[in-house]
C-alpha positions in Angstrom: -16.6 -11.7 -30.1 -16.3 -14.7 -29.1 -13.4 -16.2 -26.9 -12.4 -19.0 -25.0 -9.8 -18.8 -22.5 -9.4 -21.1 -19.1 -11.7 -20.3 -15.6 -8.4 -19.6 -14.1 -6.5 -17.4 -15.8 -9.8 -15.8 -16.6 -10.9 -15.3 -12.8 -6.8 -14.3 -12.0 -7.9 -11.5 -14.1 -11.4 -10.4 -13.4 -10.4 -11.0 -9.2 -7.4 -8.0 -10.1 -10.1 -5.6 -11.8 -13.1 -6.1 -9.6 -11.2 -4.7 -6.4 -10.3 -1.7 -8.6 -13.9 -0.7 -9.7 -15.7 2.2 -8.1 -19.1 1.1 -7.2 -20.4 3.3 -5.4 -20.0 6.8 -7.9 -22.3 8.4 -9.9 -21.4 6.4 -13.3 -22.1 3.3 -14.1 -20.2 2.0 -16.4 -17.2 2.7 -13.3 -18.7 -0.1 -11.5 -18.5 -2.9 -15.5 -14.9 -4.3 -16.4 -13.9 -3.4 -20.2 -13.1 -6.5 -22.1 -10.5 -6.6 -25.1 -10.7 -9.6 -27.4 -8.2 -9.3 -30.2 -5.8 -11.5 -31.5 -5.3 -14.6 -29.6 -5.1 -12.0 -26.3 -7.9 -10.8 -24.1 -7.6 -7.7 -22.7 -9.7 -6.7 -18.9 -9.4 -3.0 -18.4 -11.0 -1.6 -15.2 -10.2 1.8 -13.3 -12.4 4.8 -10.7 -10.8 7.8 -12.4 -8.3 7.8 -9.5 -6.7 4.1 -10.0 -6.9 1.9 -13.4 -5.6 -1.7 -14.6 -4.8 -3.6 -17.4 -4.7 -7.3 -17.8 -3.6 -9.1 -20.5 -4.4 -12.8 -20.5 -4.1 -15.6 -23.5 -7.2 -16.9 -24.9 -8.4 -18.2 -28.2 -10.5 -15.2 -30.0 -12.3 -16.2 -32.3 -14.6 -12.8 -33.1 -12.3 -9.8 -32.0 -14.5 -6.7 -30.3 -15.0 -5.2 -27.3 -17.9 -5.3 -23.7 -17.8 -4.0 -20.7 -19.5 -6.0 -17.9 -20.3 -5.6 -14.3 -17.4 -6.1 -12.1 -18.2 -7.5 -9.3 -20.9 -9.8 -10.2 -18.7 -11.0 -13.7 -16.1 -12.3 -10.6 -19.1 -13.6 -8.5 -20.0 -15.9 -11.6 -16.7 -17.0 -12.7 -15.7 -18.0 -9.4 -18.5 -19.9 -9.4 -18.1 -22.4 -12.1 -17.4 -25.9 -12.3 -15.2 -26.2 -15.2 -11.7 -25.4 -17.1 -13.1 -23.5 -19.9 -15.3 -20.4 -20.2 -16.6 -19.2 -23.3 -18.3 -15.6 -24.3 -19.7 -14.4 -26.8 -21.7 -11.1 -28.2 -25.4 -11.9 -28.4 -28.7 -9.6 -29.5 -30.3 -6.7 -27.4 -27.0 -6.0 -26.1 -26.4 -9.2 -24.5 -23.3 -11.7 -23.7 -24.0 -14.5 -23.6 -21.2 -16.4 -20.8 -21.1 -19.8 -21.1 -18.8 -22.9 -18.9 -20.3 -27.1 -19.9 -24.0 -26.4 -19.6 -23.9 -23.4 -17.7 -24.6 -20.4 -19.1 -25.5 -17.1 -18.2 -26.7 -14.2 -20.7 -25.9 -10.8 -19.1 -26.4 -7.4 -19.9 -24.0 -4.3 -21.2 -23.1 -1.2 -21.3 -21.7 0.1 -24.8 -17.5 0.0 -24.2 -18.0 3.3 -26.3 -18.8 5.1 -22.8 -15.5 3.3 -20.6 -12.7 6.1 -20.2 -9.7 6.0 -21.2 -6.1 5.0 -19.1 -3.5 6.8 -19.7 -1.3 5.3 -22.4 2.3 3.8 -21.5 3.4 4.7 -25.6 6.3 6.5 -25.7 7.2 7.1 -22.1 11.1 5.8 -20.3 10.1 3.5 -18.1 13.3 2.3 -15.5 13.0 -1.3 -13.0 13.0 -1.9 -10.2 13.3 -5.2 -8.0 9.8 -5.8 -7.1 11.6 -6.9 -3.9 12.9 -3.6 -2.8 9.5 -1.9 -4.0 7.2 -4.8 -1.5 10.0 -3.4 1.2 9.4 0.2 0.5 5.5 0.0 1.0 6.1 -2.8 4.1 8.0 -0.1 6.2 6.0 3.7 5.4 2.8 2.5 4.2 1.7 1.6 7.8 2.1 5.4 8.6 0.1 7.2 6.3 -3.3 9.3 7.2 -6.9 8.4 6.7 -8.0 11.7 7.2 -9.7 12.7 3.3 -9.4 16.6 4.6 -5.0 16.0 4.9 -5.3 15.0 0.9 -1.4 15.0 1.0 -0.7 12.8 4.0 -2.9 10.3 2.1 -0.6 8.5 0.5 3.4 7.6 0.0 6.3 10.5 -0.7 8.7 9.4 -3.1 11.6 11.8 -3.6 14.4 11.0 -5.3 18.1 12.7 -4.2 21.0 14.1 -6.2 23.2 11.0 -5.9 20.6 8.4 -6.9 18.5 7.3 -3.3 15.4 6.7 -3.4 13.2 7.6 0.1 10.2 6.4 0.6 8.0 8.9 3.3 4.7 7.7 5.0 2.8 10.0 7.9 -0.6 11.4 9.6 1.1 14.5 11.6 1.5 12.1 15.2 3.9 9.6 13.3 6.3 9.2 11.0 7.6 6.3 8.5 10.6 6.4 5.8 13.5 4.6 4.1 15.8 5.0 2.1 17.0 2.7 -0.6 19.6 3.4 -4.0 17.7 2.8 -7.3 19.1 4.1 -10.9 18.1 5.6 -13.8 14.9 7.1 -12.1 13.4 9.5 -14.5 14.1 13.5 -13.3 10.0 13.5 -12.0 11.4 11.6 -8.9 13.2 14.1 -7.9 10.4 17.1 -7.4 8.8 14.4 -4.9 5.4 12.5 -6.4 2.9 11.6 -3.5 1.2 7.6 -4.8 -2.6 7.9 -2.8 -3.5 5.1 -0.4 -5.6 2.7 -3.1 -2.9 3.4 -5.5 -0.3 2.1 -3.7 -2.0 -1.0 -2.4 -2.0 -2.5 -5.7 1.4 -1.3 -6.5 2.0 -3.9 -3.0 -0.4 -6.6 -4.6 2.0 -6.0 -8.5 5.3 -6.5 -6.6 3.7 -9.1 -4.6 3.1 -11.8 -8.3 6.6 -11.3 -9.3 10.7 -11.5 -8.1 11.7 -9.9 -10.9 11.9 -6.1 -11.7 8.6 -3.7 -12.1 9.0 -0.3 -14.5 8.0 2.3 -13.1 7.7 5.4 -15.1 5.8 9.1 -14.7 3.3 10.7 -16.7 0.9 13.6 -17.3 -0.2 13.3 -13.0 -0.3 9.0 -13.2 2.6 6.6 -11.9 2.8 3.3 -14.6 3.8 0.5 -13.3 4.4 -3.0 -15.1 5.3 -6.3 -16.0 4.6 -9.1 -18.2 1.1 -9.4 -19.1 0.0 -5.8 -15.8 -0.4 -2.0 -15.9 -1.2 -0.6 -13.3 -1.9 3.2 -13.5 -1.9 5.4 -10.5 -3.2 9.7 -10.0 -0.7 11.0 -8.1 -1.8 12.8 -5.2 -2.1 17.2 -6.3 -0.3 18.2 -3.3 2.6 19.3 -1.6 4.4 17.1 1.3 5.6 18.7 4.6 8.8 19.5 4.5 9.8 15.7 6.8 13.4 16.8 7.0 12.0 19.6 9.4 11.3 16.7 12.0 13.8 14.3 12.2 14.9 14.5 15.7 19.0 15.3 16.4 21.8 14.2 18.7 19.2 12.3 20.9 21.5 12.5 24.0 19.8 8.9 25.2 20.2 5.6 22.4 19.4 2.6 23.9 19.6 -1.2 22.0 17.0 -3.8 23.2 15.4 -6.8 21.7 12.9 -6.2 18.7 10.3 -8.9 20.2 11.1 -8.1 23.8 9.8 -4.6 23.7 6.7 -5.2 21.2 5.2 -8.3 23.3 5.7 -5.6 26.4 3.9 -3.2 24.8 1.2 -4.8 23.5 0.7 -6.8 27.2 0.6 -3.8 28.9 -1.8 -1.6 26.5 -4.3 -4.2 26.9 -6.0 -2.6 29.9 -5.7 1.0 28.1 -9.2 -0.1 26.3 -9.3 4.3 26.0 -7.6 4.8 22.9 -6.5 8.1 23.6 -5.0 6.7 26.7 -1.9 5.0 25.5 0.7 4.3 27.8 3.0 5.3 30.4 6.9 5.2 29.7 9.4 5.7 32.0 14.2 5.3 32.2 15.6 4.5 35.0 19.1 3.1 35.8 18.7 0.0 33.6 15.2 -0.3 34.3 13.0 0.2 31.3 9.5 0.4 32.7 6.3 0.9 31.4 3.0 0.5 32.6 -1.0 1.4 31.6 -4.5 2.0 33.8 -8.1 2.5 32.9 -10.8 3.0 36.3 -13.1 0.4 34.2 -10.1 -2.5 34.2 -6.8 -1.2 36.8 -3.7 -1.3 36.1 -0.5 -2.5 34.0 3.4 -2.3 34.4 6.1 -4.0 32.7 10.0 -3.6 33.8 12.7 -5.2 30.9 16.5 -5.0 32.0 18.1 -3.4 29.8 21.8 -1.0 29.8 21.1 2.5 30.3 23.4 4.7 33.2 22.0 8.3 31.7 19.1 10.5 34.2 16.0 9.4 35.3 13.5 9.7 31.6 9.5 9.4 31.1 7.2 10.1 28.9 3.8 8.9 27.3 3.2 7.3 24.3 -0.2 5.5 21.8 0.3 2.0 21.9 -0.6 1.6 18.5 1.7 3.7 17.2 4.0 2.1 18.7 2.9 -1.6 18.0 3.2 -0.7 14.1 6.4 1.0 14.1 8.1 -1.8 15.6 6.0 -4.2 13.4 7.4 -3.2 10.2 10.8 -3.3 11.7 11.8 -6.9 10.5 15.3 -6.4 12.4 16.0 -8.5 15.8 17.5 -5.4 17.8 16.5 -2.2 17.7 18.0 0.9 18.8 15.8 3.5 20.7 16.8 7.5 20.1 15.1 10.1 22.6 15.6 13.6 23.7 13.5 14.4 26.6 9.3 13.5 27.0 8.2 16.2 24.7 10.6 15.4 21.5 10.2 12.5 18.9 10.6 9.1 19.7 13.1 8.1 16.7 12.7 3.8 16.5 15.5 2.3 14.1 17.0 -1.5 13.4 20.0 -1.8 14.8 21.7 -2.7 11.0 19.2 -0.5 8.5 20.5 2.9 9.2 18.8 3.9 6.0 15.2 3.1 7.7 13.4 5.0 11.1 9.9 4.9 12.2 9.2 8.5 14.0 6.3 8.5 17.5 5.4 11.6 18.8 4.5 11.9 22.6 1.1 12.3 24.3 1.0 15.2 26.5 1.7 13.0 30.0 
């Protein structure tokens, strides 16, 4: 194999692949990038058996072939090269020669025959979705996913398509929940059954969508979510588990509804929570006539309180919330004004952007 490629183009591809590969696994081959050179293009492939990526780059291919190189080290080398072009060719004794201007490397390679195959997109029906919509749905929900590996069915974003073509993305860790609905067209039947995309796959999907303002193509095949755009394909093994019946926990008939400035509330919670250094202590939230009172205390630091003037004429209300949960919910809502919907001090609080009823965040209260 022998090819030449622009360094910047090559760096972009190897950077993406090295973020995927499994450097701590038991299979040495999974720490490598598979490089396939053929007729004017280069394919860089990486996988940890759960998430896989294929980057297709333009290259001058003199001799087609396949090799594998350590992904992390290849990225470090290409990143430090001071040249506009990189040449790679196979040598003797499983060696790969990499050169750029006066710089030369001789790198060890593992046989490409050992590299696992990725799910095929051949014959699979894809549907198109605006990358901006995918980005938005991830940004509004990802923060609520669980990182507790013992609750694997919560370690991702749940996607479900309704009969009227509304795609819901939902995430929860058992203490809070985030949900957003958007209308889509031509989504496959698999989405109606519901599927869970794991956290790592969601992160890579977000990166893919961040690189384009056009549409991405999405499909489901053999337990994998497939997403592609020109020059890039992502595959992600779906979580084989049952997502909780989230609709049963959505509050209904909240008697208390407050409209307030999102930024004002966010900064007030942030200020008050500065003294609540104990992660489990939270902050107190109380309502009285035209007043919202936030307070926190810590025996090692002291106390803090802040009062916000609001329009409220209902009964006195008091509860306690985890400050981080409230802050992350507010940060994920890009709205000037939000609506707080409450029932009582033992029931979850619901937060919505005033101008977008199809998005919500739910935060469970802490014990008083």
